[in-house]
Structures are given as C-alpha cells and as structure tokens.
KELUM-835949 format. One record per atom (N, C-alpha, C): x, y, z; chain. Coordinates in steps of 0.05 Angstrom, whole numbers, plus 32768, in hexadecimal, padded with zeros to 4 digits. Each point is the difference from the previous one (the first is absolute). Layout:
BEGIN
+------+------+------+--------+
:   xx :   yy :   zz : chaine :
+------+------+------+--------+
:    X :    Y :    Z :      A :
...
+------+------+------+--------+
***
This chain:
BEGIN
+------+------+------+--------+
:   xx :   yy :   zz : chaine :
+------+------+------+--------+
: 8B6D : 870F : 8619 :      A :
: 7FF6 : 800D : 8013 :      A :
: 8013 : 801E : 8002 :      A :
: 7FF4 : 8016 : 8005 :      A :
: 800F : 8017 : 8000 :      A :
: 8003 : 8007 : 801D :      A :
: 8018 : 8004 : 8009 :      A :
: 7FFF : 8007 : 8020 :      A :
: 800D : 801D : 7FFE :      A :
: 7FF4 : 800F : 8010 :      A :
: 8005 : 801E : 8004 :      A :
: 8008 : 8007 : 801C :      A :
: 800E : 8012 : 8004 :      A :
: 8005 : 800C : 801D :      A :
: 7FF1 : 801A : 8001 :      A :
: 7FF1 : 8005 : 8013 :      A :
: 7FF0 : 8015 : 8004 :      A :
: 8002 : 800C : 801F :      A :
: 8000 : 801C : 8001 :      A :
: 7FFB : 800E : 8018 :      A :
: 7FE3 : 8006 : 8008 :      A :
: 7FFD : 8004 : 8019 :      A :
: 7FE1 : 800B : 8007 :      A :
: 7FF8 : 8016 : 7FF3 :      A :
: 7FE8 : 7FFD : 7FF4 :      A :
: 7FF4 : 8017 : 7FF1 :      A :
: 8005 : 7FFB : 7FE2 :      A :
: 8013 : 7FF0 : 7FF1 :      A :
: 8004 : 8000 : 7FE9 :      A :
: 7FEB : 7FEE : 7FF6 :      A :
: 7FFF : 8003 : 7FE1 :      A :
: 7FE9 : 7FF3 : 7FF1 :      A :
: 800E : 7FF1 : 7FEB :      A :
: 7FEE : 7FE9 : 7FF6 :      A :
: 8005 : 7FF0 : 7FEB :      A :
: 7FEA : 8005 : 7FEC :      A :
: 8003 : 8000 : 7FE6 :      A :
: 7FEC : 8006 : 7FED :      A :
: 8001 : 7FE2 : 7FEF :      A :
: 7FE8 : 7FF8 : 7FFD :      A :
: 7FFF : 7FE5 : 7FF0 :      A :
: 7FE8 : 800A : 7FEB :      A :
: 800E : 7FFB : 7FE6 :      A :
: 7FEE : 800C : 7FE9 :      A :
: 7FFA : 801C : 8005 :      A :
: 7FE6 : 8009 : 7FF6 :      A :
: 7FF9 : 801D : 7FFF :      A :
: 7FEE : 8008 : 8018 :      A :
: 7FF2 : 7FE8 : 800D :      A :
: 7FEA : 8008 : 8014 :      A :
: 8007 : 7FF0 : 801A :      A :
: 8013 : 7FF3 : 8005 :      A :
: 8001 : 7FF6 : 801C :      A :
: 801A : 800A : 800B :      A :
: 8001 : 8007 : 8018 :      A :
: 8015 : 800F : 8012 :      A :
: 8000 : 7FF1 : 801A :      A :
: 8019 : 7FF7 : 8008 :      A :
: 8007 : 7FF1 : 8017 :      A :
: 800F : 8017 : 8010 :      A :
: 7FF8 : 8005 : 801C :      A :
: 800C : 8015 : 8010 :      A :
: 800A : 7FEC : 8019 :      A :
: 801A : 8006 : 8009 :      A :
: 800D : 7FF4 : 8018 :      A :
: 7FF8 : 8015 : 8014 :      A :
: 7FEE : 7FF5 : 8013 :      A :
: 7FF1 : 8013 : 8013 :      A :
: 8012 : 7FFF : 801B :      A :
: 8006 : 7FE9 : 800A :      A :
: 800D : 8001 : 801B :      A :
: 8012 : 7FE8 : 8001 :      A :
: 8017 : 7FFF : 8011 :      A :
: 8013 : 7FEB : 8002 :      A :
: 8002 : 7FFE : 801F :      A :
: 7FF4 : 7FE7 : 800C :      A :
: 8004 : 7FF6 : 801B :      A :
: 800D : 7FE9 : 8006 :      A :
: 8016 : 7FFE : 8009 :      A :
: 8010 : 7FE7 : 8003 :      A :
: 8005 : 7FF2 : 7FE6 :      A :
: 7FEF : 7FE6 : 8001 :      A :
: 7FFF : 7FEF : 7FE9 :      A :
: 7FE9 : 8002 : 7FF4 :      A :
: 7FF0 : 8013 : 8003 :      A :
: 7FE5 : 8005 : 7FF2 :      A :
: 8003 : 801C : 7FEF :      A :
: 7FF2 : 7FFC : 7FE7 :      A :
: 7FFE : 801A : 7FF1 :      A :
: 7FE5 : 8006 : 7FF7 :      A :
: 7FF4 : 8016 : 8003 :      A :
: 7FE8 : 8007 : 7FF8 :      A :
: 7FFB : 800D : 7FE4 :      A :
: 7FF4 : 7FF4 : 7FEE :      A :
: 8000 : 8008 : 7FE3 :      A :
: 7FE2 : 800C : 7FF6 :      A :
: 8000 : 8014 : 7FF4 :      A :
: 7FE5 : 8007 : 7FF6 :      A :
: 8001 : 7FFD : 7FE3 :      A :
: 7FE8 : 7FFA : 7FF4 :      A :
: 7FF9 : 7FFA : 7FE4 :      A :
: 7FE8 : 8012 : 7FF8 :      A :
: 800E : 8010 : 7FE9 :      A :
: 7FE8 : 8010 : 7FF1 :      A :
: 7FFC : 7FF1 : 7FE4 :      A :
: 7FE6 : 7FF7 : 7FFB :      A :
: 7FFF : 7FF1 : 7FE5 :      A :
: 7FDF : 8004 : 7FFB :      A :
: 7FFB : 7FFD : 7FE5 :      A :
: 7FE6 : 8001 : 7FF8 :      A :
: 7FED : 7FE8 : 8010 :      A :
: 7FE6 : 8007 : 8002 :      A :
: 7FEB : 7FEF : 800E :      A :
: 8004 : 7FE3 : 7FF5 :      A :
: 8002 : 7FFF : 7FE7 :      A :
: 7FFF : 7FE7 : 7FF4 :      A :
: 8017 : 7FEF : 8004 :      A :
: 8016 : 8009 : 8009 :      A :
: 8018 : 7FEE : 8005 :      A :
: 7FFF : 7FF8 : 8018 :      A :
: 8000 : 7FE5 : 8007 :      A :
: 8000 : 7FF3 : 8017 :      A :
: 801B : 7FFF : 800F :      A :
: 8002 : 800A : 8017 :      A :
: 8016 : 8000 : 8014 :      A :
: 7FFA : 7FEC : 8015 :      A :
: 8013 : 7FE9 : 8002 :      A :
: 7FF9 : 7FED : 8015 :      A :
: 801B : 7FF6 : 800B :      A :
: 7FFA : 7FF7 : 801A :      A :
: 801C : 7FF7 : 800F :      A :
: 7FFE : 7FE2 : 7FF4 :      A :
: 801B : 7FF5 : 7FFA :      A :
: 8003 : 7FE8 : 7FF8 :      A :
: 7FF7 : 7FED : 8013 :      A :
: 8007 : 8002 : 801C :      A :
: 7FF8 : 7FEB : 8013 :      A :
: 7FE3 : 8000 : 8004 :      A :
: 7FEF : 8011 : 7FFC :      A :
: 7FE2 : 8004 : 8003 :      A :
: 7FF7 : 7FEE : 7FEA :      A :
: 800B : 8004 : 7FE8 :      A :
: 7FF4 : 7FF4 : 7FE5 :      A :
: 8005 : 7FE4 : 8002 :      A :
: 8017 : 7FF6 : 800C :      A :
: 8007 : 7FE5 : 8007 :      A :
: 7FEA : 7FF3 : 8015 :      A :
: 7FFE : 800F : 8012 :      A :
: 7FEC : 7FF4 : 8018 :      A :
: 7FE3 : 8000 : 7FF3 :      A :
: 7FF7 : 8011 : 7FF1 :      A :
: 7FE5 : 8000 : 7FF7 :      A :
: 7FFE : 7FE7 : 7FED :      A :
: 8016 : 7FF8 : 7FEE :      A :
: 7FFE : 7FF0 : 7FEE :      A :
: 8000 : 7FE3 : 800C :      A :
: 800F : 8001 : 8014 :      A :
: 8002 : 7FE3 : 8011 :      A :
: 7FE4 : 7FFE : 800E :      A :
: 7FF3 : 8010 : 800D :      A :
: 7FE7 : 8000 : 800A :      A :
: 7FEC : 7FFC : 7FEB :      A :
: 7FFE : 8008 : 7FEA :      A :
: 7FF1 : 7FFC : 7FEC :      A :
: 8001 : 7FE1 : 7FF5 :      A :
: 8017 : 7FFA : 7FFC :      A :
: 8006 : 7FE6 : 7FF7 :      A :
: 7FF2 : 7FEA : 8019 :      A :
: 8009 : 8006 : 8018 :      A :
: 7FF6 : 7FEE : 8015 :      A :
: 7FDD : 8000 : 8003 :      A :
: 7FF6 : 8018 : 7FFB :      A :
: 7FE5 : 8002 : 8004 :      A :
: 7FF3 : 7FEF : 7FE6 :      A :
: 800C : 8002 : 7FE8 :      A :
: 7FF4 : 7FF0 : 7FEA :      A :
: 8001 : 7FE1 : 8007 :      A :
: 8016 : 7FFB : 800A :      A :
: 8001 : 7FDF : 8008 :      A :
: 7FEC : 7FFA : 8015 :      A :
: 7FFD : 8010 : 8015 :      A :
: 7FEC : 7FFA : 8015 :      A :
: 7FE3 : 8000 : 7FF2 :      A :
: 7FFB : 8016 : 7FF3 :      A :
: 7FE9 : 8005 : 7FF2 :      A :
: 7FF6 : 7FE5 : 7FED :      A :
: 8014 : 7FF6 : 7FF0 :      A :
: 7FF6 : 7FE9 : 7FF2 :      A :
: 7FFC : 7FE7 : 8012 :      A :
: 8014 : 7FFE : 8014 :      A :
: 7FF5 : 7FEB : 8015 :      A :
: 7FE5 : 8001 : 800C :      A :
: 7FFB : 8017 : 800A :      A :
: 7FE7 : 8009 : 800C :      A :
: 7FE8 : 7FFA : 7FEC :      A :
: 8004 : 800B : 7FE7 :      A :
: 7FED : 7FFA : 7FEC :      A :
: 7FF9 : 7FE7 : 7FFB :      A :
: 8017 : 7FED : 8000 :      A :
: 7FF9 : 7FDD : 7FF9 :      A :
: 7FF0 : 7FFB : 801E :      A :
: 8008 : 8005 : 8013 :      A :
: 7FF5 : 7FFA : 801B :      A :
: 7FE0 : 8007 : 7FFC :      A :
: 7FFB : 8018 : 7FFB :      A :
: 7FE2 : 800C : 7FFD :      A :
: 7FEE : 7FEE : 7FEB :      A :
: 8011 : 7FFA : 7FE9 :      A :
: 7FF1 : 7FF5 : 7FEB :      A :
: 7FFB : 7FE2 : 8009 :      A :
: 8011 : 7FF5 : 8010 :      A :
: 7FFD : 7FE2 : 800A :      A :
: 7FE7 : 8003 : 8013 :      A :
: 7FFF : 8013 : 8014 :      A :
: 7FEB : 8003 : 8015 :      A :
: 7FE4 : 8005 : 7FEF :      A :
: 8001 : 8012 : 7FF1 :      A :
: 7FE5 : 8007 : 7FEE :      A :
: 7FF9 : 7FE6 : 7FF3 :      A :
: 800F : 7FF1 : 7FF3 :      A :
: 7FF7 : 7FEA : 7FF1 :      A :
: 7FF7 : 7FEA : 8012 :      A :
: 800D : 7FFF : 8018 :      A :
: 7FF5 : 7FE9 : 8013 :      A :
: 7FE6 : 800B : 800D :      A :
: 7FFD : 8018 : 8003 :      A :
: 7FE8 : 800C : 800A :      A :
: 7FE7 : 7FF9 : 7FEC :      A :
: 8007 : 8003 : 7FE8 :      A :
: 7FEA : 7FFF : 7FED :      A :
: 7FF5 : 7FE2 : 7FFB :      A :
: 8010 : 7FEC : 8004 :      A :
: 7FF6 : 7FE4 : 8000 :      A :
: 7FF1 : 7FFC : 8016 :      A :
: 8001 : 800C : 8016 :      A :
: 7FED : 7FFB : 8016 :      A :
: 7FE8 : 8011 : 8004 :      A :
: 7FFC : 8014 : 7FEF :      A :
: 7FEA : 8014 : 8000 :      A :
: 7FEA : 7FF1 : 7FEE :      A :
: 7FE7 : 800D : 8008 :      A :
: 7FE9 : 7FF5 : 7FEF :      A :
: 8006 : 8002 : 7FE4 :      A :
: 7FF2 : 7FF3 : 7FF0 :      A :
: 8000 : 8002 : 7FE2 :      A :
: 8021 : 8003 : 7FF5 :      A :
: 800F : 7FF3 : 800D :      A :
: 801C : 7FFE : 7FF5 :      A :
: 800E : 801C : 7FFC :      A :
: 7FFA : 8014 : 8012 :      A :
: 800D : 801A : 8004 :      A :
: 7FF4 : 8013 : 7FED :      A :
: 7FEC : 7FF9 : 7FF2 :      A :
: 7FF2 : 8011 : 7FEA :      A :
: 7FEC : 8015 : 800E :      A :
: 7FFA : 7FFD : 8019 :      A :
: 7FEC : 8010 : 800C :      A :
: 8011 : 8019 : 800C :      A :
: 8002 : 8018 : 7FF1 :      A :
: 800D : 8016 : 800A :      A :
: 7FF1 : 8016 : 800E :      A :
: 7FE6 : 7FFB : 8007 :      A :
: 7FEF : 8013 : 800E :      A :
: 8008 : 8001 : 801C :      A :
: 8000 : 8017 : 800E :      A :
: 8006 : 8002 : 801B :      A :
: 7FEA : 7FF1 : 8012 :      A :
: 8008 : 7FF9 : 801B :      A :
: 7FED : 7FF0 : 800D :      A :
: 7FEC : 8014 : 8006 :      A :
: 7FE8 : 7FF3 : 8002 :      A :
: 7FE7 : 8011 : 8005 :      A :
: 7FFC : 8000 : 8023 :      A :
: 7FF4 : 8018 : 8008 :      A :
: 7FFA : 8001 : 801D :      A :
: 7FE0 : 7FFD : 8003 :      A :
: 7FF9 : 7FEC : 800C :      A :
: 7FE0 : 7FFC : 8006 :      A :
: 7FFB : 800B : 801D :      A :
: 7FF2 : 8013 : 8006 :      A :
: 7FFB : 8009 : 8019 :      A :
: 7FF0 : 7FEC : 8010 :      A :
: 8005 : 8000 : 801E :      A :
: 7FEE : 7FED : 800E :      A :
: 7FEA : 800B : 8006 :      A :
: 7FEB : 7FEB : 8005 :      A :
: 7FE4 : 800D : 8004 :      A :
: 8000 : 8011 : 801D :      A :
: 7FF2 : 8014 : 8000 :      A :
: 8002 : 800E : 801B :      A :
: 7FF1 : 7FF0 : 8014 :      A :
: 8008 : 8003 : 8019 :      A :
: 7FF3 : 7FF3 : 8014 :      A :
: 7FE5 : 8010 : 8005 :      A :
: 7FE8 : 7FEE : 8007 :      A :
: 7FE9 : 800E : 8004 :      A :
: 7FFA : 8011 : 8017 :      A :
: 7FF8 : 801A : 7FFD :      A :
: 8003 : 8015 : 8015 :      A :
: 7FE6 : 7FFC : 800F :      A :
: 8002 : 8006 : 801B :      A :
: 7FE5 : 8004 : 8011 :      A :
: 7FF0 : 8014 : 7FFA :      A :
: 7FE9 : 8003 : 7FFF :      A :
: 7FF1 : 8015 : 7FFA :      A :
: 8003 : 8018 : 8017 :      A :
: 7FFE : 8019 : 7FF7 :      A :
: 8007 : 8017 : 8014 :      A :
: 7FE8 : 7FFF : 8013 :      A :
: 8007 : 8006 : 8019 :      A :
: 7FEB : 7FFB : 8016 :      A :
: 7FEB : 801C : 7FFB :      A :
: 7FE7 : 7FF9 : 8005 :      A :
: 7FEB : 8016 : 7FF9 :      A :
: 7FFC : 8010 : 8017 :      A :
: 7FFC : 8019 : 7FFD :      A :
: 7FFB : 8014 : 8018 :      A :
: 7FE5 : 7FF7 : 800C :      A :
: 8001 : 8002 : 801B :      A :
: 7FE8 : 7FFA : 800F :      A :
: 7FEB : 8017 : 7FF7 :      A :
: 7FE4 : 7FF7 : 8003 :      A :
: 7FF1 : 8015 : 7FF6 :      A :
: 7FF8 : 8016 : 8018 :      A :
: 8008 : 7FFB : 8019 :      A :
: 7FFD : 8012 : 8014 :      A :
: 8014 : 8015 : 7FFF :      A :
: 8016 : 7FFF : 7FF4 :      A :
: 8018 : 8011 : 8000 :      A :
: 7FF6 : 8018 : 7FF0 :      A :
: 8009 : 8017 : 8008 :      A :
: 7FFD : 8019 : 7FF4 :      A :
: 8018 : 8009 : 7FEA :      A :
: 7FFD : 8007 : 7FEE :      A :
: 8016 : 800D : 7FED :      A :
: 8010 : 8015 : 8010 :      A :
: 801A : 8001 : 7FFC :      A :
: 800E : 8012 : 800E :      A :
: 7FFC : 801C : 7FF5 :      A :
: 7FFF : 8014 : 800E :      A :
: 7FFB : 801A : 7FF8 :      A :
: 8017 : 800C : 7FF1 :      A :
: 7FF9 : 800F : 7FED :      A :
: 8016 : 800B : 7FEC :      A :
: 8012 : 8013 : 8011 :      A :
: 8014 : 7FFE : 7FFC :      A :
: 8018 : 8015 : 800B :      A :
: 7FFD : 801B : 7FF2 :      A :
: 8002 : 8012 : 8011 :      A :
: 8001 : 801D : 7FF0 :      A :
: 801B : 8001 : 7FF2 :      A :
: 7FFE : 8008 : 7FE4 :      A :
: 8018 : 8002 : 7FEF :      A :
: 800A : 801D : 8004 :      A :
: 8018 : 8007 : 7FFF :      A :
: 800D : 8019 : 8001 :      A :
: 8001 : 8009 : 7FE2 :      A :
: 8000 : 801C : 7FFE :      A :
: 7FFD : 8008 : 7FE6 :      A :
: 801E : 8001 : 7FF2 :      A :
: 8001 : 7FFA : 7FE7 :      A :
: 801D : 7FFA : 7FF6 :      A :
: 800E : 801E : 8001 :      A :
: 8017 : 8001 : 8006 :      A :
: 8013 : 8019 : 8004 :      A :
: 8008 : 8007 : 7FDF :      A :
: 7FFF : 8016 : 7FFC :      A :
: 8007 : 800A : 7FE5 :      A :
: 8022 : 7FFB : 7FFF :      A :
: 800A : 7FF7 : 7FE9 :      A :
: 801A : 7FFD : 7FF9 :      A :
: 800C : 801C : 7FF7 :      A :
: 8016 : 8005 : 8015 :      A :
: 8007 : 801B : 7FF8 :      A :
: 8011 : 8002 : 7FE4 :      A :
: 7FFD : 8015 : 7FF0 :      A :
: 8012 : 8001 : 7FE6 :      A :
: 801A : 8008 : 8003 :      A :
: 800F : 7FF3 : 7FF4 :      A :
: 801E : 800B : 8000 :      A :
: 8004 : 801C : 7FFA :      A :
: 8010 : 8006 : 8010 :      A :
: 800A : 8022 : 7FFA :      A :
: 8015 : 8003 : 7FE7 :      A :
: 800A : 8015 : 7FFE :      A :
: 8015 : 8004 : 7FE8 :      A :
: 8017 : 7FF1 : 800B :      A :
: 800F : 7FF6 : 7FEA :      A :
: 8019 : 7FF4 : 8005 :      A :
: 8016 : 8012 : 8007 :      A :
: 8010 : 7FFA : 8013 :      A :
: 8018 : 800F : 8003 :      A :
: 8014 : 8003 : 7FEA :      A :
: 8008 : 8016 : 7FF8 :      A :
: 8018 : 8003 : 7FEC :      A :
: 801A : 7FF2 : 800A :      A :
: 800A : 7FF4 : 7FEB :      A :
: 801F : 7FF4 : 800B :      A :
: 8011 : 8012 : 7FED :      A :
+------+------+------+--------+
***
C-alpha cells in the first residue's frame, strides 16, 4: 500500500486516466473526489461488503422459501382433481336471474302527456384568435 500525505486541493494520478483530488478536511473526515472513465467502478468497501452479505442471506432465504413452496405445491397437487393435472382456471357460472314481474300497463283512460316545448339550440361560439405569447 502506498501512503501519501496531501493537502487540501492536491491531486493524485493513478495511471493515465484516474485523478484523485483531496477536496476537504473536516475533523477526522476527509472528502475525496475521483475522476475516472465510466467503465471504472468506484465503490466504497463497506457498501460492497454489506451488499455481498445481504445477497448471501437473500440467497439462503430464497432457497429455503423455494423448498417450502415446492412442498406446498406438491401437497396441493395430490388433493386437486385429476392428480393436479387440470391447469385450467376455475369457471364462472352465472346464477339464473330472478323472474321479474311484468311492467304495469297504463290505464286506457289516461291521456298521454303533452309534449314539452323545446328550446332552440344555441349556436356554439367560434374561438377567437389566440393571444400571442
């Protein structure tokens, strides 16, 4: 490991295309800037470690969960019709509609209502010129 002493604003060159700049020093913290090509990954070690541990834990949990699901599915197949071979979705059969009473007939003595006078439709105004912006 190469150990260097740098002051605020000073730079370190790594190869031809990576530049490390010491941006700020505050108490026991240091702010560092990195200039590198897009293809060069720059990651904090503690983040990489945390992600690796989380992925390992998730993979172990996923395997156990997968085994549980396989067990549940295989148990469900043995109790389903045709030994679990019927993969069609359940069908929906509508219930018969309740019989409806016939509509009451109008009495022969009633007069039909007089038509209401209709108002003439109003013309739709045409849009004017658009304001300039």
